[in-house]
Each structure stands twice: as C-alpha cells, then as structure tokens.
N, C-alpha and C positions, 0 to 999 in steps of 0.2 A: 488685646488691641481692639477687637470687636466683641461685644457682648452676645451677638447672635450671628448666625450664618448669613452671608450676603446672598441674596436670591439672584439667580441667573436664568434667563430664558434661552434655551437652545432651540433654534428653528431648524427643523429637520426637513430637508428637501428630497427625502426618499433616496438617499445615496447609499451605496454599498459600504462606504467607509464610516458612516455615521456611528455605528456601534463601537468601532475602534476608538473614535474620538471620545464618545461617552465613557468608555472604559477608563481613559486617562482622567477625565473630569471627575469620575466617581471617587477618586482617591483624595479629592480636595476636602479638607476638614473645615475650611473657612467659608465654603460656598454651598448653597443648596441649589441643585440643578433641576429645572423643570423642562422637559422635552415636549415641544408642540410641533405638530405637522404644519407645514407652510399653508395648507388649505384652511387651517383654523386660526390663522394669525389675526384675522379681523375680530375675533372674539376676545382678544387680549389687549388690555390697556398697556401701551408701551411707554407711557409718560414716566420719566425718571427711572426706567428699568435698565438693567444690564442685559445685553443681548449678544448671543453668538449666532451668526448666520453661517450655517454649515455648508459643506460642498454639495454638489448635485449635478445631474446631467442637464444638457441643453444650454441654450443661450439665455443670459440674464433678462433680455427683453421679453422673453416668453413669460417669465414670472411676473415682471412688471405689468405686462398686459393682463395677466390673470388677476393680479391684485386690483387693477383699475376696473376690470369687468365686475369685480366683487366689491366695488366702492371702498377700496383701501388704497390710499396714496402712500406708497412706500417711503418716498422722500420726506414727506411731512411727518410720518411716524418715526422715522429714524432720527429726525431733528429733535424729537421730544425725549429720546432715550438718554439715559445717563452716560453709559459707555457701550461701545460696540466693538466686537471682534468679528472679522470676516475671514473665512477659510475657503480658498479656491473660488467656487461660485459666489460665496458670500463676499469675498474680496472684490469681485467684479460688480456685484450688486451695490455695494457701499460706494465704491469710487465712481461708478457710472451714475448712480442716483444723486449723491450729494455734491459731486464735483463735475458732473457732465463729462467725465472722461469717456473716450471712445473705446468700444470693445472691438478688437480686430481678430481676424483669424491668424493664428500663429504661422510663421514661415517654418517653424520647427515644432510641430505638434509632438508632444511627448506624453506617453501614458505608461507610468511605472518605471521611469528611469531617473537616475540622479543627475543633478547639475551642481556645479560649484559656483558660488557667488563671486562676482568680480571683486567686490570688497564687502566687508561685513555691514557697513551702514549702521542701521538700528541695532543689528545683532551684536555689534561690538560691545554693548553694555550688557549683553545677555549670555553670550558664549565666549569661551576662551579663544583668543586669536590663534588660528592654526590653519595650515593649508589643507588639513584633512576634513574640513567641514563639507558634508554633502547634504543637499536638499532634494526631496523627491517631488517630481512634477507629474501631474495627471491632467493635462489640459491641452486643448487645441485652440483655445481662445486666450487672449491676453488683453490687459488694460494698457492703452497707450496714453502717455502723459506728454503733451507737447510743451514747448518752451513758453507758451503764452498762458498755460494753466497755472493758477495761483497755488495749486498743490505743490508744485516744485519749489516754491519759495518758503513753504512752511513745513516741509517734511524731510525726513531722512529716508532716502530710497535705496533699495537693493535691486541690482540687476544681475541676471545670470550672464554666462559668457556668450549668450546670443543677444544680449542687450534687451532682454524682456524683463518687465517689472515683476519683482517677486514679493516685495513687502513695502508698506508705507505706514507711517505713524502721524497722526494729526492732533494737535492741541489737547492732548491728554484724554480725548474721547474716543479715538479710533485707532485700532490696531489690526491691520489686515495683512494677509499673505496669500500669494498665489500657490505656493507649494503646500504639501500636506505634512504638518508637523507630527502627526501620529504614525506616519509610515515608517516601516522598518528601514527604508532607504534614507531617512533623515537622521543624520548622525547625532543631532543635538536635541532630540525630542523632549527629554526630561527638562532641559534648561528652558526651552521655549514654553512648555506648559507651565512651568513655575513662574515664568515672566507673565504669562496670561493671567494666572491666578493673582499675582501681585497687582497687575493692572486693574483688576476688578475691585480688590479690597483696599 
C-alpha cells in the first residue's frame, strides 16, 4: 500500500501518560513516530505533516499563550498540517484553536474513572456495538460545543452520560478524543489505535 513509513510528529506535553501512548504507537509498522517536546515545536515545519497532540496538565490557553510568546501561532500551524489527532489536552487545543470552542471547567471532574458513551457516534465504525464499552477520563476541563458552532453540522460527536464531549471527527483531517485510548480503563484501546493508524495512512 505504501512504499515507505508515514511520518508522524507526536507533540509531548510532558504528561505522565505519554510513554504509554508511545508504547502503543511503537507497534505500528506503517508509521515512523518522531516525539518532540512542545517547547521545541517552533523548530519543526508542520506543513503537510501528520501530528498527534498528546495529553498534558493545565489549561490549553496556557500553552497557546506560551506559543504566542515564542512567536508560534498554533492555529495557523495546525491549518497547514496534513492530519491531526488530539488526545485529552490535544483534543482541547485542536477544537479551541481551530473552531473557537469554549473550554469549561467540568461539573463532573474525573481522573482515572471510566464512563460509558451515550451512543457510539464515530466509534460505531471502529468498535463493535455493545453496552460493555468503557472509556477512561482524566480531565477537569471539557470542550463545549454550542448549537451555533459549525462543528456540530460537520462532525459525529460522542458524549458521555454527563453530556460532556468525548470525541469529534472533522473532514478527514481531524480525529480528537477527550478520553484516554491508551488507558487500561478504556475497553477498546486496540481498536481505537488501529483506527488512528488507518486515519494517518
């Protein structure tokens, strides 16, 4: 299918879960993964690149401010990328930067607990439909998508049973999730990582 490995840049936000995610990615035969620290993002050309924005501590605005102070416009750079995956903080950064979605403090902060999706949404094409699907959350912030946001008209959204956004997909370039696919509490990790690999290649 491909004569060479597809190159993917993984942006590390110094999160304790990064190594677990990299462990899943290291099994990909079709992709070559380069891990870079978010502090070094300015040194890398993101034009037509495949990017994974990983999880991390803090509010996404803190990172956007950091990038601006270092003369890097995250939104402009993400627009140049070929395809983007965002996980937890990465999910928040993508949707707040590209779609001006609001980041709110969750009424139900969850760190290390599973939730069940209200419906499978995008996952219906990735995992087998079953009531046994669990997704692991580690977040006190969440992305709010209001009825006026164009994202709602173009995406398949997944909400948990607290009505908080878990995942969105946008025009074959963006694949984001608030939950942690690498966590032992996510019951369909292998299927999700296989879907991410297919998304890039």
